[in-house]
C-alpha positions as CSV (number, residue, x, y, z in Angstrom):
1,M,-92.7,67.5,57.8
2,S,-89.9,67.2,60.4
3,V,-86.4,66.0,59.9
4,T,-85.0,63.5,62.4
5,P,-81.3,63.1,62.6
6,V,-80.0,59.6,63.3
7,D,-76.5,59.9,64.6
8,G,-73.9,57.2,63.9
9,P,-70.7,56.6,62.0
10,F,-72.4,58.0,58.9
11,P,-75.3,60.2,60.2
12,I,-78.6,59.8,58.4
13,R,-81.4,62.3,58.3
14,V,-84.9,61.0,58.0
15,E,-87.7,63.2,56.7
16,A,-91.4,62.2,56.3
17,T,-92.9,62.8,53.0
18,P,-96.6,62.5,52.0
19,S,-96.0,59.1,50.5
20,G,-93.3,57.7,52.8
21,C,-89.9,59.2,53.7
22,E,-86.5,60.4,52.4
23,L,-83.2,59.2,53.8
24,D,-80.5,61.8,53.6
25,I,-77.2,60.0,53.3
26,T,-75.1,63.0,52.4
27,A,-72.5,62.2,55.2
28,Y,-71.9,58.8,53.7
29,L,-71.6,60.1,50.2
30,T,-69.1,62.9,51.2
31,R,-67.0,60.9,53.6
32,A,-66.9,57.5,51.8
33,V,-67.9,57.7,48.1
34,L,-66.5,61.1,47.2
35,T,-63.3,60.5,49.2
36,E,-62.7,57.4,47.2
37,L,-63.4,59.3,43.9
38,I,-61.0,62.0,44.9
39,T,-58.4,59.4,45.8
40,A,-58.8,57.7,42.5
41,A,-58.5,61.1,40.7
42,D,-55.3,61.8,42.6
43,E,-53.8,58.4,41.9
44,D,-54.7,58.2,38.2
45,P,-56.4,61.3,36.9
46,E,-56.1,60.3,33.2
47,G,-57.4,56.8,33.9
48,L,-60.4,58.1,35.8
49,V,-61.3,60.7,33.2
50,D,-60.9,58.1,30.4
51,E,-63.2,55.7,32.3
52,L,-65.8,58.4,32.9
53,R,-65.7,59.5,29.2
54,D,-66.0,55.9,28.1
55,M,-69.1,55.5,30.4
56,A,-70.6,58.7,29.1
57,S,-70.2,57.4,25.5
58,L,-71.9,54.2,26.6
59,L,-74.7,56.1,28.2
60,R,-75.3,58.2,25.1
61,S,-75.5,55.0,23.0
62,A,-77.8,53.4,25.5
63,L,-80.2,56.4,25.5
64,H,-80.2,56.3,21.7
65,Q,-80.5,52.5,21.3
66,G,-83.0,51.8,24.1
67,P,-83.2,50.0,27.4
68,D,-82.4,46.5,26.1
69,S,-79.4,47.5,24.1
70,H,-75.9,46.1,24.4
71,A,-74.7,49.6,25.4
72,R,-77.3,49.8,28.2
73,H,-76.2,46.4,29.6
74,E,-72.5,47.3,29.4
75,F,-73.2,50.8,31.0
76,D,-75.1,49.2,33.9
77,E,-72.4,46.6,34.5
78,R,-69.6,49.2,34.5
79,M,-71.7,51.5,36.7
80,Q,-72.1,48.7,39.2
81,E,-68.4,48.1,39.1
82,L,-67.7,51.8,39.7
83,V,-70.1,51.9,42.6
84,E,-68.5,48.9,44.2
85,E,-65.0,50.5,43.8
86,L,-66.2,53.7,45.4
87,G,-67.6,52.1,48.5
88,G,-70.6,50.0,47.4
89,G,-74.2,50.8,47.4
90,T,-75.0,50.3,51.0
91,V,-74.6,52.6,54.0
92,P,-73.4,50.9,57.1
93,V,-75.8,51.3,60.1
94,Y,-75.0,49.4,63.3
95,G,-75.3,49.5,67.1
96,A,-77.5,52.2,68.6
97,Q,-77.9,53.8,65.2
98,V,-80.0,50.9,64.1
99,V,-82.4,51.5,67.0
100,R,-82.6,55.2,66.3
101,L,-83.3,54.7,62.6
102,A,-86.0,52.1,63.4
103,E,-87.6,54.5,65.9
104,A,-87.5,57.4,63.3
105,L,-89.1,55.2,60.7
106,A,-91.7,53.9,63.1
107,R,-92.7,57.5,63.9
108,I,-93.1,58.2,60.2
109,V,-95.4,55.2,59.6
110,A,-97.5,55.6,62.7
111,P,-101.1,56.6,61.9
112,R,-101.6,60.3,62.4
113,P,-104.9,62.2,62.7
114,V,-105.8,64.1,59.6
115,P,-106.8,67.7,60.4
116,G,-110.5,68.2,59.6
117,Q,-111.5,64.6,60.4
118,R,-111.7,65.2,64.1
119,G,-114.9,67.1,64.0
120,A,-116.5,65.1,61.2
121,A,-117.9,62.4,63.5
């Protein structure tokens, strides 16, 4: 399967898989999310470590108590808050990058001949 780069403010790589595709958002994660995490660690290292330890404890409880436990709901809520603090859960795609991404996805979903079926007719 080929990898198609989609350049933009946060480059995305698109790779076809047998059941669909994979979007590689490494550039966004390293430039936006990890940068925010590093900044938070620099500004308040003890606070960040305390928050992560607290979340780890909630996760352990959630795994032990089950998917509908209070710990699971609190962990999910705090995880969502952390994600929002670190840049959100969306990758900005705009301008010409939208067109390139749409074209890459269109190539992936386009019907392709299956080797071996050509001579079967």
